[in-house]
N, C-alpha and C positions, 0 to 999 in steps of 0.2 A: 254253711260249714259242711254240709253233706256232700256237695259237689266239689271234688278235688281236681276237676278239669280233664278227666280221662274220658276217652271214647274209643270204641272199637268198630272195625268194619271187616266183614268177611269178603274175601276176594273170590273170584270165579274158580281159581285153582284150589280152593280150600284153605288157603292161608288166612290168618287173622292178623290184621295190623292194629296195634294199640297206639293211640296218639295221646299226647299230653298237651293241652292248650293248642291244638292244631298241628303240632309237630310230631313226626313219627318217633315213638319211643322204642318200640320193639316189634318184631314180627314173629308170630308163632306158626310153626309148620307141622304138618302131618298129625301125629298122635297128640302132641301138646295142643294144637289148635282144636282138634275134635274134643278133647277133654275140657278145654276152656269153654267152648260153646255149650257143652253139656252142663257145665257148672253155672253158666249165665242164665239158663232157662229157669224161669220161675223164681228168680231172686230179685229182691228190691234193689233200687239204684244205689243205695248206700253200700250194700254188700258188694255190688259190682265195682264201685269205685275203689273200695278197699282191696279187692282181689287184683285189680289192674295195677294198683300202686305196688303191691307186693311183687307181682310178676316183673314189673319194670325196674324194681330196685329203688323206686322213688317213694319210700315209705318212712315217714318220720316217726321216731320212737319216743319223742317227747323229752329227751334228756339232753338236747343239744346245748341249751343255755347253761345247764349245770356242768356239763363236761368242759365247756369253754373256760369256766372259772376254776377248774380243778388245778392244784399246784403242778401236777405232772404235765399239764398242757400249756404252761406259760412259757 
């Protein structure tokens, strides 16, 4: 449950590529890439997975099933 399928790789030019199950999800450049790498140092893998999910927009909030049954969404 802790592994959400995200990984990241730092490129030679300083960019950071975040992948989800092997497919490129997003690329961070310049200041965002540097800040991301700084945040990843000394953090456990669960926190890394959560941060990458937030950055890519692939972050489940836990209310998808409830919202599906709401009268407004029928």
